[in-house]
DRENDREN-176403 format. One line per 2 residues: for each residue z, y, x of C-alpha. Coordinates in Angstrom, 2 decimals. Layout:
<pts>
Z:Y:X | ...
</pts>
This chain:
<pts>
65.54:-2.49:107.33 | 64.28:-5.84:105.39
64.99:-9.09:107.22 | 61.64:-10.56:108.06
61.60:-14.42:107.17 | 60.40:-16.38:110.39
60.18:-19.63:108.25 | 57.02:-21.68:107.83
55.95:-20.66:104.47 | 55.27:-24.13:102.25
54.09:-23.68:98.85 | 54.94:-27.29:97.71
54.91:-25.92:93.99 | 51.38:-25.17:94.20
50.61:-29.04:95.58 | 52.83:-30.37:92.77
50.64:-28.46:90.29 | 47.31:-29.87:91.80
48.78:-33.32:91.51 | 49.79:-32.85:87.93
46.43:-31.35:87.04 | 44.42:-34.34:88.72
46.79:-36.64:87.07 | 46.24:-34.84:83.75
42.55:-34.77:84.12 | 42.22:-38.67:85.13
44.22:-39.38:82.14 | 42.04:-37.19:79.96
38.70:-38.57:81.51 | 39.98:-42.32:81.06
40.67:-41.38:77.39 | 37.19:-39.88:76.74
35.59:-42.92:78.90 | 37.16:-45.53:76.74
35.95:-43.41:73.50 | 32.53:-42.93:74.59
32.46:-46.51:75.91 | 33.69:-47.64:72.41
30.97:-45.59:70.68 | 28.19:-46.46:72.79
28.98:-50.36:72.11 | 29.46:-49.74:68.43
26.08:-47.89:68.23 | 24.39:-50.79:70.24
26.03:-53.06:67.63 | 24.02:-51.50:64.97
21.13:-50.90:66.83 | 20.38:-54.23:68.27
20.07:-56.02:65.04 | 16.38:-55.40:64.86
15.86:-57.19:67.95 | 17.90:-60.23:66.50
16.14:-59.86:63.14 | 12.51:-60.04:64.92
13.59:-62.86:67.26 | 15.25:-64.69:64.20
12.26:-64.40:61.64 | 9.59:-64.88:64.65
9.16:-68.67:63.40 | 8.77:-67.71:59.80
6.24:-65.04:60.77 | 4.23:-67.32:62.90
4.27:-69.89:59.78 | 3.18:-67.19:57.49
0.66:-65.27:59.44 | -1.10:-68.35:61.63
-0.17:-71.51:59.82 | -0.85:-70.94:56.39
-4.17:-69.04:56.92 | -5.34:-72.60:58.75
-5.94:-73.88:54.82 | -8.99:-71.79:54.78
-10.67:-73.50:58.00 | -11.32:-76.28:55.72
-13.46:-74.13:53.36 | -12.13:-75.76:50.60
-12.87:-79.53:51.27 | -9.42:-80.63:52.05
-8.86:-84.37:50.73 | -5.26:-85.87:50.30
-5.27:-87.38:53.65 | -5.81:-84.07:55.30
-3.23:-82.14:53.18 | -1.05:-84.92:53.82
-1.27:-84.36:57.68 | -1.28:-80.71:57.52
2.01:-80.93:55.22 | 3.59:-83.55:57.69
2.80:-80.68:60.67 | 4.12:-78.02:58.86
7.41:-79.64:57.48 | 8.45:-80.93:60.79
7.85:-77.66:62.78 | 9.32:-75.15:60.33
12.58:-77.06:59.11 | 13.11:-73.94:56.53
10.06:-75.46:54.40 | 11.77:-77.39:52.07
8.62:-79.10:50.34 | 5.12:-78.50:49.83
2.96:-78.82:46.72 | -0.67:-79.12:47.12
-3.24:-79.03:44.49 | -7.28:-79.86:44.92
-8.49:-77.16:42.33 | -11.99:-76.77:40.77
-13.69:-73.47:39.74 | -16.46:-74.02:37.39
-18.68:-72.73:34.61 | -19.87:-76.27:33.39
-18.88:-77.01:29.86 | -18.69:-80.61:30.28
-15.59:-80.06:32.81 | -12.17:-79.66:31.19
-11.06:-76.37:32.18 | -7.34:-75.66:31.36
-7.36:-72.06:32.55 | -10.44:-70.13:31.29
-11.58:-66.76:31.19 | -15.29:-66.26:29.93
-17.28:-68.76:31.32 | -15.27:-69.04:34.19
-12.46:-71.73:34.54 | -10.25:-73.70:36.68
-8.99:-77.44:36.64 | -7.11:-79.63:38.90
-8.66:-82.51:40.54 | -5.41:-83.79:42.08
-1.99:-83.05:42.73 | 0.61:-83.91:45.34
4.20:-83.07:46.54 | 5.21:-83.49:50.31
8.64:-83.45:51.52 | 10.94:-85.02:54.39
13.90:-87.19:53.72 | 17.34:-87.58:55.34
15.80:-89.61:57.84 | 12.89:-87.32:58.46
10.26:-89.41:57.24 | 7.44:-87.85:55.23
7.64:-88.52:51.27 | 4.31:-88.03:49.30
4.21:-88.04:45.66 | 1.32:-87.75:43.26
2.21:-85.23:40.66 | 1.96:-86.58:36.88
0.80:-83.40:35.34 | -2.59:-83.68:36.92
-5.53:-81.74:35.32 | -2.74:-79.64:33.45
-2.39:-76.36:34.77 | -0.69:-74.66:31.92
2.76:-75.77:33.86 | 1.60:-74.18:37.40
2.64:-70.65:37.08 | 1.98:-70.09:40.78
-1.70:-71.15:40.51 | -1.66:-69.03:37.11
-0.95:-66.04:38.45 | -3.53:-66.35:41.47
-6.04:-67.18:39.06 | -5.23:-64.14:36.87
-5.28:-61.89:39.62 | -8.89:-63.39:40.64
-10.23:-62.80:37.35 | -8.93:-59.50:37.09
-10.50:-58.23:40.45 | -13.89:-60.09:39.12
-13.54:-58.20:36.20 | -14.30:-54.62:37.73
-17.73:-53.34:36.87 | -18.79:-52.92:40.53
-17.78:-55.26:43.35 | -18.67:-54.28:46.83
-17.90:-57.32:48.99 | -18.69:-55.14:52.25
-15.61:-52.56:51.35 | -13.03:-55.63:50.48
-10.17:-55.10:52.70 | -8.12:-57.95:54.27
-5.03:-56.59:52.59 | -6.95:-56.76:49.12
-7.87:-60.11:49.98 | -4.59:-61.38:50.55
-3.40:-59.77:47.40 | -5.82:-62.16:45.49
-5.12:-65.39:47.14 | -1.17:-65.12:48.23
1.23:-65.11:45.66 | 4.89:-64.52:47.42
8.08:-64.69:45.22 | 11.76:-65.31:46.59
11.86:-68.98:47.75 | 7.90:-69.51:47.24
4.69:-68.99:49.05 | 1.58:-69.80:47.08
-1.44:-69.67:48.83 | -5.33:-70.66:47.65
-7.86:-70.71:50.80 | -9.77:-67.69:50.81
-13.50:-68.26:49.97 | -16.72:-66.51:51.39
-17.36:-63.13:50.28 | -20.60:-64.88:48.53
-18.50:-67.27:46.64 | -16.50:-64.37:45.06
-19.68:-62.91:43.86 | -20.74:-66.27:42.68
-17.29:-66.58:40.81 | -17.91:-62.93:38.95
-21.46:-63.94:37.81 | -19.91:-67.44:36.43
-17.46:-65.30:34.47 | -19.77:-62.51:32.91
-23.29:-64.32:32.91 | -23.41:-67.35:30.27
-26.63:-68.01:31.69 | -25.78:-68.16:35.11
-26.63:-71.52:36.78 | -23.93:-74.33:36.53
-21.60:-74.65:39.47 | -18.63:-76.08:40.76
-16.29:-74.93:43.86 | -13.54:-76.75:45.28
-10.48:-74.73:46.34 | -7.12:-76.11:47.99
-3.98:-74.50:46.41 | -0.66:-74.77:48.20
2.90:-73.75:47.28 | 5.38:-73.60:50.10
9.08:-73.89:49.01 | 11.25:-72.00:51.51
14.95:-72.36:52.16 | 15.93:-69.02:54.19
19.39:-70.71:55.39 | 17.45:-73.22:57.39
15.76:-70.60:59.55 | 17.31:-71.10:62.90
19.18:-67.96:64.04 | 18.35:-66.79:67.45
21.15:-64.39:68.85 | 19.86:-62.57:71.63
23.04:-60.55:72.02 | 26.12:-62.89:71.96
28.14:-60.19:73.71 | 27.71:-58.10:70.66
27.36:-60.29:67.46 | 30.01:-63.08:67.41
28.51:-64.66:64.18 | 25.38:-64.38:62.41
24.48:-65.66:59.22 | 21.84:-65.96:56.49
23.52:-65.27:53.07 | 22.35:-64.39:49.81
22.12:-60.49:49.21 | 24.82:-60.82:46.54
27.49:-63.15:47.79 | 31.15:-62.39:46.92
32.63:-64.78:49.89 | 30.78:-62.74:52.47
31.79:-59.32:50.82 | 35.43:-60.72:51.06
35.46:-61.82:54.44 | 37.22:-59.14:56.67
35.14:-58.55:60.08 | 35.95:-55.49:62.52
32.42:-54.98:62.63 | 29.73:-55.92:60.43
25.95:-55.06:59.76 | 23.07:-56.58:58.07
19.35:-56.25:57.39 | 17.44:-57.73:54.58
14.80:-60.55:54.83 | 11.31:-59.62:53.76
8.93:-61.49:51.18 | 9.85:-65.00:50.36
13.18:-64.51:52.18 | 13.90:-61.55:50.06
17.01:-62.87:48.39 | 18.64:-63.27:51.44
19.90:-61.00:54.12 | 20.73:-61.50:57.97
24.41:-60.56:58.35 | 26.04:-59.91:61.91
29.70:-59.87:62.39 | 32.27:-59.62:65.42
35.77:-59.53:65.36 | 37.70:-56.92:67.34
38.87:-59.35:70.24 | 35.16:-60.11:70.79
33.77:-56.59:70.75 | 36.88:-55.47:72.87
35.55:-57.69:75.55 | 32.33:-55.90:75.33
33.75:-52.66:75.47 | 35.88:-53.72:78.56
32.98:-54.87:80.39 | 31.53:-51.59:80.09
34.76:-49.67:80.38 | 36.38:-51.33:83.46
33.61:-50.31:85.97 | 33.71:-46.47:84.62
37.74:-46.71:85.04 | 37.26:-48.17:88.46
34.95:-44.98:89.50 | 37.57:-42.82:87.79
40.31:-44.33:89.79 | 38.49:-44.21:92.94
37.86:-40.80:92.44 | 41.47:-40.28:91.33
42.60:-41.88:94.50 | 40.31:-39.80:96.67
41.94:-36.42:95.25 | 45.40:-37.95:95.72
44.64:-38.87:99.30 | 43.21:-35.07:99.48
46.62:-33.92:98.13 | 48.42:-36.44:100.58
46.47:-34.97:103.64 | 47.26:-31.44:102.65
50.99:-32.44:102.10 | 51.08:-33.96:105.61
49.11:-30.97:107.22 | 51.59:-28.70:105.71
54.55:-30.84:107.16 | 52.91:-31.15:110.62
52.24:-27.51:110.72 | 55.90:-26.79:109.47
57.23:-29.17:111.98 | 54.70:-27.66:114.72
55.80:-24.23:113.80 | 59.55:-25.00:114.09
59.04:-27.14:117.39 | 56.92:-24.10:118.69
59.44:-21.46:117.32 | 62.35:-23.49:119.04
60.31:-23.88:122.17 | 59.66:-20.16:122.57
63.42:-19.33:121.84 | 64.64:-22.30:124.41
62.01:-21.26:126.73 | 63.06:-17.76:126.61
66.66:-18.89:127.30 | 65.73:-21.10:130.02
64.00:-18.25:131.87 | 66.45:-15.73:130.85
69.42:-17.42:132.41 | 68.07:-17.41:136.28
66.34:-14.04:135.55 | 69.60:-12.40:134.63
71.57:-14.32:137.40 | 68.88:-13.18:139.98
69.03:-9.31:138.38 | 72.97:-9.65:139.04
73.02:-10.88:142.16 | 70.02:-8.21:143.22
72.16:-5.34:141.73 | 75.27:-6.41:143.79
73.39:-6.67:146.93 | 71.87:-3.17:145.94
75.00:-1.52:145.29 | 77.39:-2.97:147.99
77.83:-0.56:150.73 | 78.38:-3.58:153.15
77.67:-7.08:152.87 | 79.71:-9.99:154.79
77.76:-13.04:156.14 | 79.58:-15.21:153.42
78.55:-12.97:150.74 | 74.95:-12.85:152.16
74.75:-16.59:152.33 | 76.27:-16.84:148.85
73.56:-14.47:147.23 | 71.03:-15.95:149.14
71.81:-19.61:147.83 | 72.14:-18.17:144.35
68.72:-16.42:144.61 | 67.03:-19.58:145.92
68.71:-21.88:143.59 | 67.69:-19.84:140.52
64.29:-19.49:142.02 | 63.89:-23.29:142.16
64.98:-23.36:138.68 | 62.34:-20.96:137.60
59.81:-22.77:139.78 | 60.57:-26.25:138.67
60.32:-24.98:134.98 | 57.00:-23.55:135.81
55.60:-26.43:137.39 | 56.65:-28.67:134.48
54.98:-26.59:132.07 | 51.97:-26.11:134.36
51.77:-29.92:134.92 | 52.11:-30.85:131.22
49.29:-28.56:130.35 | 47.01:-30.08:133.29
47.66:-33.76:132.08 | 47.17:-32.45:128.32
43.73:-31.03:129.31 | 43.05:-33.71:131.90
42.31:-31.29:134.84 | 45.07:-32.76:136.91
44.27:-34.86:139.93 | 45.72:-38.15:140.50
46.59:-38.04:144.36 | 47.76:-41.60:144.77
48.79:-43.38:147.78 | 50.81:-46.66:148.27
54.58:-45.72:148.57 | 57.75:-47.62:149.84
59.87:-47.67:146.78 | 62.81:-48.34:149.18
62.19:-45.19:151.16 | 61.32:-43.43:147.87
64.26:-44.32:146.16 | 66.74:-43.80:149.11
65.74:-40.05:149.18 | 66.27:-39.38:145.43
69.50:-41.28:145.60 | 70.88:-39.23:148.39
69.52:-35.96:146.87 | 71.16:-36.91:143.55
74.68:-37.57:144.91 | 74.48:-34.15:146.57
73.23:-32.49:143.30 | 75.67:-34.42:141.16
78.62:-35.24:142.87 | 80.41:-36.07:139.87
77.76:-38.88:138.65 | 78.62:-42.25:139.54
75.48:-43.79:140.58 | 74.49:-47.28:141.30
71.51:-48.46:142.75 | 69.76:-51.55:143.67
66.11:-51.89:144.95 | 64.51:-55.16:145.47
60.49:-55.26:146.04 | 58.28:-56.63:148.37
55.30:-54.58:147.96 | 54.21:-50.89:147.64
53.69:-49.04:144.67 | 50.22:-47.19:144.55
51.44:-43.95:142.42 | 51.16:-40.07:142.93
54.70:-39.72:144.81 | 55.10:-35.98:143.28
54.63:-36.92:139.83 | 56.62:-40.13:140.37
59.59:-37.84:141.66 | 59.22:-35.69:138.77
59.87:-38.62:136.31 | 62.90:-39.84:138.13
64.37:-36.47:138.64 | 63.99:-35.87:134.63
65.58:-39.27:133.69 | 68.47:-38.53:136.12
69.05:-34.96:134.86 | 69.04:-36.38:131.21
71.52:-39.27:132.26 | 73.73:-36.38:133.43
73.06:-33.92:130.67 | 73.79:-36.34:128.04
76.88:-37.96:129.14 | 80.33:-36.81:128.45
82.23:-35.81:131.88 | 84.35:-39.05:131.86
81.17:-41.14:131.43 | 78.75:-40.05:133.92
77.50:-43.19:134.91 | 73.60:-44.24:136.00
72.29:-47.34:137.08 | 69.05:-47.43:138.71
67.53:-50.91:139.39 | 63.78:-51.38:141.07
62.73:-54.76:140.91 | 59.22:-56.44:141.21
57.97:-59.40:139.08 | 54.73:-61.07:139.38
52.52:-58.56:138.08 | 54.76:-55.38:137.71
57.28:-53.16:139.29 | 60.03:-52.51:136.69
62.29:-49.41:137.23 | 65.30:-49.56:135.06
67.57:-46.33:134.09 | 70.70:-47.26:132.25
73.58:-44.83:131.63 | 76.77:-44.68:129.52
75.74:-41.48:127.47 | 75.70:-40.51:124.05
73.00:-42.69:123.08 | 69.88:-42.23:120.73
69.67:-43.07:117.16 | 66.80:-45.61:116.59
65.37:-43.29:113.95 | 64.57:-40.72:116.69
62.82:-43.48:118.89 | 59.47:-42.55:117.88
60.04:-38.77:118.16 | 62.03:-38.30:121.51
58.54:-38.52:123.39 | 57.05:-35.93:121.47
56.41:-32.40:122.85 | 59.02:-29.72:121.94
61.23:-32.50:120.21 | 65.02:-32.20:120.97
67.90:-34.51:120.10 | 70.32:-32.61:117.83
73.86:-33.07:119.30 | 76.38:-31.17:120.87
75.03:-31.61:124.30 | 71.84:-29.96:123.47
73.29:-26.54:122.57 | 72.60:-24.94:125.76
69.08:-24.87:125.47 | 66.29:-27.36:126.08
62.34:-26.89:125.75 | 61.81:-30.51:124.46
59.37:-31.29:127.39 | 61.32:-33.48:129.41
60.70:-37.21:127.89 | 57.30:-36.39:126.80
56.62:-35.17:130.31 | 57.75:-38.58:131.53
55.76:-40.39:129.20 | 52.55:-38.45:129.80
53.24:-38.80:133.57 | 53.85:-42.54:133.49
50.72:-43.41:131.36 | 48.85:-41.02:133.48
49.80:-43.34:136.63 | 48.83:-46.65:134.57
52.34:-47.38:133.48 | 54.25:-47.37:130.51
57.77:-46.37:129.30 | 60.32:-48.02:126.88
63.45:-47.21:125.66 | 66.74:-48.77:124.33
69.95:-47.13:123.13 | 73.14:-47.30:121.16
74.89:-44.53:119.91 | 77.82:-43.90:121.98
77.10:-46.91:124.11 | 74.32:-45.60:126.40
70.76:-45.38:126.63 | 68.17:-47.61:128.89
64.71:-46.21:130.14 | 62.37:-48.85:131.57
59.20:-47.87:133.48 | 56.84:-50.49:134.27
53.95:-50.07:136.78 | 51.22:-52.62:137.59
51.28:-54.07:140.91 | 47.52:-54.39:140.83
45.98:-51.29:141.87 | 43.35:-49.85:139.12
41.29:-46.85:138.81 | 43.40:-43.96:137.53
</pts>
């Protein structure tokens, strides 16, 4: 017949696999979190450049879309003073405008007026030309151009005049269908570093220009126009870095710049500048250490969450492990309890049965034999009764179903009875007693007697025959009754102090081989605390053990 394994089955291998799996999953999660965070930040690095670009050229867009068209508000009648004030405002507000050329242009078909540029009867000449710029100390410098009246060297004006004449040469011009974009193409000339602009005339004036160009008999007329050339320096544009966490360095550089190409950066992206800035680009760079800070800013919170989840899983693993250990210990304690309890019951039952059989089989029983058998039956029955009462009381205390039958007890008289019975029960035990109290203790006499009996029995049981000694001292302090039980037994290891008061726990030693259910000290602790007291232990191996019971003098509701 196969032997049945009665041990508690502990599958620690499965728990180890669980912990290894959780740890591996944590490491993989951290790795992927790092990878995803890095990719996210690098993608953000490339995508956010458009916002930096829009923010950086916002001043230029304002200048181009709002300030330059203000020239047209003067309707072609801006004089040199007005031109100077306008240029001064532009140069001071927009540092990227290096200088401004202003020309007062006259469109005419009058033959008496010299026309340096002419197509058909339509021609243009310059009345005056000025150059405006700021000096190093930010003072406006104004200078009149020496080539006044000569437009042959003014390529920007020539380009605008030629585009206008080409437009006027079309067979049919419907001013109602001319779009703003088409008008801007006529009067704007944008080149890298330059923006040329002629104030936009009314549609009726444009029709007059056409008639002046194609009709030799058209009435003689003259129209003043203001012409500006704005010289742009892109490197003077103020860079607005909305994302300093992503971009460590932002520069405006020429599109072809060998120095910028040779520079080594961990991450780099660029975006071309528009229109008059087209020879330059916005270059955004960052070093590895800088972008690592941004990656860590996103990565560490994610890792924190992963660590929290990992710790929770480890806690679950620990709780499972602790539960397995507790179950194993409880199983072992219960197993030992059943074995010991069986032995404790079996011994008196066997003695009772033997005594009964002897009485039954005997033909005649003398008075001495009858007395002996009666004493044996009585003693063994008391053992069974005591054991049953202890188990019942312990169960009642745990279930909180036991009643506290408290009364005031004279400790001198109470202890005297216990000392006398102990000397009769254990004649080889050297008992030294000392009782010094003034007041009566409020307690349950039956339960208190049980505590005394258990501690006395342990002192006798766990002492070698040559050292069976017990000192019991009962004293009274200002607040408490203190009861000391001090023996010279085998002692208790300090490592077991926290375990000896647990139910089913037995100290492993040669004096405990005859069986013990492990309830004695647990019973004493439960009873003592049930009556409002506390129990303490001090012990040294091979020196002895001291148990101290402390009960308050003041009566409390129990």
